[in-house]
N, C-alpha and C positions, 0 to 999 in steps of 0.2 A: 673969689672963693664961694663955694656953695655949701649949705649945711645939709647933712644927712638928717632926714626926718627922725626925730626921737620918738620911737614907739614905746609907750609906757609899759606895755605888756612884756616887751623884750628886756627893758631895763629892770623890771620887777623880777623877771626870771633870773637875770644875772645876780640880783640881790638875794633872791630866795635860795639859790644853789650855792652862792659864795659868801653868805653873810659872815660865817666864822673867819673866812680868809680876809675879807674886806676889813673887818674890825680888828684883826690881829695887829699887835704892835709892830712886828717886822714888816707887814704889808703896808701899814701906815708910814713906816720909815722910808718906803720907796718914794714918797713925795719929795724927799730931799735929793734924789738922784735923777739927773737929766737922762733922758733916753735918746730921743731924736728931736733936733731943732729945739723948741722951747717946751716940749712935752716931757713931763717926768715919768718915771717907770710905773708909778701907781696908775696914772691916767692912761698910759699906753696899754697896760694890762687890762684895765676895765674896758677900754675901747676895743681891744682884740676880742674879748669875751662877747661883747655886744655884736661886733662885726661877724664873728663866727656863727652866731645864731641867725643873723641876717643872711649870710651866705648860704647856710643850710636851707633856709626858706626860699631864697631867690633861685637856687639851683635845684630845688625840689628833691633834696637828698633825704631819703627815707631811712628808717631804722637807725637813727642817731641817738646815742646816749647823751642827751642834752645836759644832764647834770655833770657828767664826767667832762664833757666838752667845756662847759663854763669853768669848772674848777681847774682843769688843766690849763686853760687859757689864762686864768688869773695868776697861776703860778709859773707860767712859762719863762718869765724873766725875773725869777725870785733869787737873783744872785747877790743882792744886798750890799752893793758897793757902787761907787761912781766909776764907771768904766772909762770916763774921760780923763780921770786922774791917774797918771802913770805910776804914782807911788802906791796907790791903794788897789788898782785894778790888776787882774791877772794878765799875764802875757797871752797874746792870741785870744783875747776875749771873745771875738766872734765865734770861734770854733770851740771854745771850752765852756762858755757860760751855760749851755744846756745841761751839762753834767753838774756844774756847781749849783744851778737852780734846782735840779732834781734832788741833790743831796740836802740842800737847805729845806726844801719842801717836805722831804721824808722825815726830817727831824721834828717838824711842827705839826704835820697833818697826816692822817691815815690816807693813803693813796691806793687806788686800784690800778690794774694793769693798763687800762686805757689812759688814765691820768698820767701815769709814768711815761707812757709812750709819747703822749702829747708834749710833755715837758722836754723829754730827751731828744725828740726828733723834729721839733718845730723849725729848726734852721735848715731843713732840707730844701734845696739841693746843696747848700754850702757845707753841710755836715751830713755824714752818713751814720748809720744805716737808713734804709728806706723806712718811712712810716708804716706801721703794721695795720692800724685801724683807720676807718673812714674819718673819725674825729681828728686824728693826727694829720690827715691830708687837709681837712677843713682849716685847721689853724695855720697851715703853711700859706694858704690863700689869705686868710684874714689878717695875719701878722704882716704880710708884705703890703697889703692894701693900707693898713694903718700906718706902717712905717713910711711908705711913699707919701701919704698925705701929710704926715708930721714933718717930713723933710721939705716937700715941695708945695705944701698948703693947697692941695687939690680941693679938699673939703674939710669940714670941721665936724667933730663929734662932741663938741662942747655942750650941746643941749642934752646929750645922753648923760654926760657927767653931772650936769646940774640936776637931772632927775634923780640920780643915785645918791648924790651928796647928802641930801636930807635923810634918806633911809639909812645910810651907813652910820650916821651919828645919832639917829633916833634912839632914845632910851639909854644912851651912854652918859655917864656923868661927864661934865665939862672937862674935868681934869684928865680924862683919857683921850681927849681929842688932840690931834696933832695937825696944826695948820702951818703952811709954808707961806 
């Protein structure tokens, strides 16, 4: 396994744009739910946000709303249940979770059209309709890259998470921290 270089400026961008999301109790609760392999939903979402910024730069994609990209990525799997547990998960999770995530995100955060599209359409081509914005296309790449790595251990984004952990909990009273 190899490690993706943790670029502090990209990790700080994820934190800057997503601070309220990262610190929210429901986002913190995602640490309890496994996503792929041994990666929890919280870590997966943070890695997808980071990877989306990385993809944007590597592919030289211009005119990207980076704030909406980060926020949409952080909320793309905001379904708030363990999809591996047949008793708590919705049926056909793969196809239905984008709508559930969008509904949950809209209850807690003000979302713009780009963020809604990212959350709703991140599972393309498994789910339709087509992504409308370039940011929505970027997450389809970043999400699949992170999921593949989490399942098959191609590379690790562990160092990015380590960079962000201190910032997420900075200035929070200890009682608000949730550790798994």
